[in-house]
C-alpha positions as CSV (number, residue, x, y, z in Angstrom):
1,X,91.0,120.9,95.6
2,X,89.8,119.2,98.8
3,X,89.8,115.5,98.1
4,X,88.5,112.4,100.0
5,X,90.1,109.1,99.3
6,X,88.1,106.1,100.7
7,X,90.1,103.0,101.3
8,X,93.2,105.1,101.6
9,X,95.0,102.5,103.7
10,X,95.0,100.1,100.7
11,X,97.4,99.9,97.9
12,X,95.6,101.9,95.3
13,X,94.2,104.3,97.9
14,X,97.4,105.3,99.5
15,X,99.2,105.8,96.2
16,X,96.3,107.9,94.9
17,X,96.5,110.0,98.0
18,X,100.2,110.6,97.5
19,X,99.7,111.4,93.9
20,X,97.1,114.2,94.6
21,X,99.2,115.6,97.5
22,X,102.3,115.8,95.4
23,X,100.4,118.2,93.0
24,X,99.2,120.4,95.8
25,X,95.8,119.2,96.9
26,X,94.4,118.8,100.4
27,X,93.8,115.1,100.9
28,X,91.6,113.3,103.5
29,X,91.4,109.6,103.9
30,X,88.8,107.2,105.5
31,X,88.4,103.5,105.8
32,X,89.8,100.6,107.8
33,X,93.4,100.5,108.9
34,X,95.3,101.7,112.0
35,X,97.7,104.5,111.1
36,X,99.4,107.2,113.3
37,X,99.9,110.6,111.8
38,X,103.5,110.1,111.0
39,X,102.6,107.1,108.9
40,X,99.6,108.4,107.0
41,X,101.2,111.8,106.4
42,X,104.0,110.0,104.5
43,X,101.3,108.9,102.0
44,X,100.0,112.4,101.4
45,X,97.0,112.4,103.9
46,X,96.3,115.5,105.9
47,X,93.8,113.6,108.0
48,X,92.8,110.0,108.4
49,X,89.5,108.7,109.8
50,X,89.4,105.0,110.7
51,X,85.8,104.0,110.0
52,X,83.4,101.9,107.9
53,X,82.4,103.9,104.8
54,X,78.8,104.8,105.4
55,X,76.5,107.8,104.8
56,X,76.6,108.6,108.6
57,X,80.4,108.5,108.7
58,X,80.7,110.8,105.7
59,X,78.3,113.3,107.4
60,X,80.4,113.1,110.6
61,X,83.4,114.4,108.8
62,X,81.6,117.8,108.5
63,X,83.7,118.7,105.4
64,X,83.0,119.6,101.8
65,X,84.9,118.0,99.0
66,X,85.6,118.8,95.4
67,X,86.4,115.2,94.6
68,X,85.8,111.7,96.1
69,X,87.8,108.8,94.9
70,X,86.2,105.5,96.2
71,X,89.2,103.1,96.5
72,X,87.4,101.3,99.4
73,X,85.7,98.0,98.9
74,X,86.5,94.4,98.1
75,X,89.4,93.6,95.8
76,X,89.2,89.9,95.6
77,X,87.1,87.4,93.5
78,X,87.9,84.7,96.0
79,X,86.5,86.8,98.9
80,X,83.3,87.5,97.0
81,X,82.7,83.7,96.7
82,X,83.4,83.1,100.4
83,X,81.7,86.2,101.7
84,X,79.1,87.4,99.2
85,X,77.1,89.5,101.7
86,X,80.2,91.3,103.0
87,X,81.5,91.8,99.4
88,X,78.1,93.3,98.5
89,X,78.3,95.8,101.4
90,X,81.9,96.7,100.6
91,X,81.3,97.2,96.9
92,X,77.7,98.2,96.5
93,X,76.4,99.6,99.8
94,X,79.5,101.9,100.3
95,X,79.1,103.2,96.7
96,X,75.5,104.0,97.3
97,X,76.2,105.7,100.6
98,X,78.8,108.0,98.9
99,X,76.5,108.8,96.0
100,X,73.7,109.7,98.3
101,X,76.0,111.8,100.5
102,X,77.0,113.7,97.3
103,X,73.4,114.1,96.2
104,X,72.2,115.5,99.6
105,X,75.2,117.2,101.0
106,X,77.8,117.9,98.4
107,X,76.2,118.1,94.9
108,X,79.1,119.8,93.2
109,X,81.5,117.1,94.2
110,X,83.0,114.9,91.5
111,X,83.1,111.1,92.0
112,X,85.6,108.6,90.7
113,X,84.9,104.9,91.0
114,X,87.7,102.4,90.3
115,X,85.9,99.4,88.9
116,X,87.0,96.2,87.2
117,X,86.7,94.4,83.8
118,X,85.2,91.6,85.8
119,X,81.9,93.3,85.1
120,X,82.1,92.1,81.5
121,X,83.1,88.5,82.3
122,X,85.0,86.2,80.0
123,X,85.0,87.9,76.5
124,X,88.0,85.9,75.1
125,X,91.4,86.9,73.9
126,X,90.4,90.3,72.5
127,X,90.9,94.0,73.3
128,X,88.0,94.7,75.6
129,X,86.1,97.9,74.8
130,X,84.1,99.6,77.5
131,X,80.8,99.3,75.6
132,X,81.0,95.5,75.1
133,X,78.3,93.3,76.6
134,X,78.5,92.8,80.3
135,X,78.2,89.2,81.6
136,X,80.0,88.9,84.9
137,X,80.9,85.3,86.1
138,X,81.6,86.0,89.8
139,X,79.9,87.7,92.7
140,X,82.7,90.2,92.6
141,X,81.9,91.1,89.0
142,X,78.2,91.3,89.6
143,X,78.7,93.6,92.6
144,X,81.0,95.9,90.6
145,X,78.4,96.0,87.8
146,X,75.7,97.0,90.3
147,X,77.9,99.7,91.7
148,X,78.5,101.0,88.1
149,X,74.8,101.1,87.4
150,X,74.3,103.1,90.6
151,X,76.9,105.6,89.4
152,X,75.1,105.9,86.1
153,X,71.7,106.3,87.8
154,X,72.9,109.1,90.0
155,X,74.5,110.9,87.1
156,X,71.4,110.6,84.9
157,X,68.9,111.4,87.6
158,X,70.8,113.9,89.8
159,X,73.5,115.2,87.4
160,X,76.4,114.0,89.6
161,X,79.7,114.0,87.7
162,X,81.1,110.5,87.7
163,X,84.2,108.8,86.3
164,X,84.4,105.0,86.3
165,X,87.8,103.5,85.6
166,X,87.8,99.8,85.0
167,X,91.3,98.9,86.1
168,X,92.9,95.8,84.8
169,X,95.8,94.2,86.8
170,X,97.4,96.9,88.9
171,X,100.9,96.1,90.3
172,X,103.9,97.8,91.8
173,X,106.0,98.2,94.9
174,X,104.1,97.9,98.1
175,X,101.6,95.3,96.8
176,X,101.9,92.3,99.1
177,X,99.3,90.0,97.7
178,X,98.1,88.5,94.4
179,X,100.3,86.8,91.7
180,X,103.5,88.8,91.9
181,X,103.9,88.6,95.6
182,X,103.0,84.9,95.8
183,X,105.4,84.2,92.9
184,X,108.3,86.0,94.5
185,X,107.8,84.0,97.7
186,X,107.7,80.7,95.8
187,X,110.7,81.5,93.6
188,X,112.8,82.6,96.6
189,X,112.1,79.5,98.6
190,X,112.1,76.7,96.0
191,X,113.8,75.5,92.8
192,X,110.4,74.2,91.6
193,X,107.3,76.3,91.7
194,X,103.7,75.4,90.7
195,X,100.9,77.8,89.9
196,X,97.2,77.6,89.0
197,X,96.0,77.4,85.4
198,X,98.0,76.6,82.3
199,X,100.2,79.7,82.2
200,X,98.6,80.7,78.9
201,X,96.1,82.9,80.6
202,X,96.8,86.6,79.9
203,X,96.4,89.8,81.7
204,X,96.9,93.5,81.0
205,X,99.3,94.9,83.6
206,X,99.2,98.5,84.6
207,X,101.8,99.9,87.0
208,X,100.5,101.8,90.1
209,X,102.2,105.0,88.9
210,X,100.3,104.8,85.7
211,X,97.0,103.9,87.5
212,X,97.2,107.0,89.8
213,X,98.2,109.3,86.9
214,X,95.1,108.1,85.1
215,X,92.9,108.9,88.1
216,X,94.4,112.4,88.2
217,X,93.8,112.8,84.4
218,X,90.2,111.7,84.7
219,X,89.7,114.1,87.6
220,X,91.0,117.0,85.5
221,X,88.8,116.1,82.6
222,X,85.6,115.1,84.4
223,X,82.6,117.2,83.4
224,X,79.9,114.7,82.8
225,X,80.1,110.9,82.8
226,X,83.2,108.9,81.8
227,X,83.6,105.1,81.6
228,X,87.1,104.2,80.6
229,X,89.4,101.2,80.8
230,X,92.5,101.5,82.9
231,X,95.1,99.3,81.2
232,X,98.4,99.4,79.4
233,X,96.9,98.0,76.2
234,X,99.3,95.1,76.2
235,X,98.5,91.5,76.8
236,X,101.0,89.3,78.7
237,X,100.7,85.6,79.6
238,X,101.0,84.5,83.2
239,X,103.9,82.2,82.2
240,X,105.8,85.1,80.7
241,X,105.4,87.1,83.9
242,X,106.6,84.3,86.1
243,X,109.6,83.5,83.9
244,X,110.5,87.2,83.9
245,X,110.5,87.2,87.7
246,X,112.7,84.1,87.7
247,X,115.1,85.9,85.5
248,X,115.4,88.9,87.9
249,X,115.9,86.5,90.8
250,X,118.9,85.2,88.9
251,X,118.3,81.6,89.8
252,X,117.3,78.4,87.9
253,X,113.7,77.6,88.6
254,X,111.4,74.9,87.2
255,X,108.0,76.5,86.5
256,X,104.9,74.2,86.5
257,X,101.2,74.8,86.1
258,X,98.5,72.5,87.6
259,X,95.9,73.3,84.9
260,X,93.3,74.0,87.6
261,X,91.3,77.2,86.9
262,X,90.2,79.2,89.9
263,X,86.5,79.8,90.1
264,X,85.5,83.2,88.6
265,X,88.8,83.9,86.9
266,X,88.4,84.7,83.1
267,X,91.1,83.3,80.8
268,X,92.0,86.6,79.3
269,X,91.8,90.3,80.2
270,X,93.1,92.8,77.7
271,X,92.2,96.5,77.7
272,X,91.4,98.6,74.7
273,X,92.6,101.9,76.3
274,X,91.7,104.2,73.4
275,X,89.4,106.3,75.5
276,X,92.1,106.8,78.2
277,X,94.6,107.8,75.6
278,X,92.2,110.3,74.2
279,X,92.2,112.1,77.5
280,X,95.9,112.8,77.1
281,X,97.0,110.0,79.4
282,X,99.5,107.3,78.4
283,X,101.2,104.5,80.4
284,X,104.9,105.1,80.9
285,X,106.1,102.0,82.8
286,X,107.1,99.0,80.7
287,X,106.2,95.7,82.2
288,X,109.9,94.5,82.1
289,X,111.0,97.5,84.1
290,X,108.1,97.3,86.5
291,X,108.8,93.7,87.3
292,X,112.5,94.3,87.8
293,X,111.6,97.1,90.2
294,X,109.2,94.9,92.0
295,X,111.8,92.1,92.6
296,X,114.2,94.8,93.9
297,X,111.4,95.9,96.3
298,X,110.8,92.3,97.4
299,X,114.5,91.8,98.1
300,X,114.7,95.1,100.1
301,X,112.1,93.8,102.6
302,X,114.5,91.0,103.6
303,X,117.4,93.3,104.3
């Protein structure tokens, strides 16, 4: 297959590109980020186009694709509050441009959109099913929901094959932001560390290797419209994650929580991954092993 990965410079995008390249596909990337050929080829990209993701930019590639995976866009609730207009353009406008490009120029192309459970808001400490009511509580969640509705519209009205994967908390080596990265820096530099919240908040963690294998699985099975959760199916508290990191650092650390909740952050995210499992996919990385590997990666950067 000829595959386009938007946002291929980012964490999910580059790992997705490498996954598809490793199984023999031709992979092209586009988005923001300065790479030379030696760098981007190491991540499975045959070509890299540094550009904003627009309809005109897609036309200028002058290529036909069998699959587009849209990893571009905003990935931060905080950014959506500070820059709602930019977040809308990154999440919604770019999705619309790709769908319109497929409709007019590449109608046989399949489209995979990595979304987020933020579209459903704060549903409590339960296994979240894809069909549960959507009530986003942040601009990020609203924008993801709008993008999902565009995907459904283009499928129903123009018969475009679309797979939406609501990824929960993706982590793994190479991710240098969010909780794990910040926690590692704090643990390394202090014997007393403080984090937002109460520590009782829970998340469903999915390793990057499992996330990319799910994207590949959806691509293989995509013939109509799929909306599935991308999660391990396990719920783990933030306090448990941080104490596990402390264990792997092999140093005594006092862990504290300030009981302040970040705006737009639900208390719990826990995936019902029944639909993903039904496709023949299953997660293989246990959270304990993934965290140990991540701490080893963090230490390797200091050597």
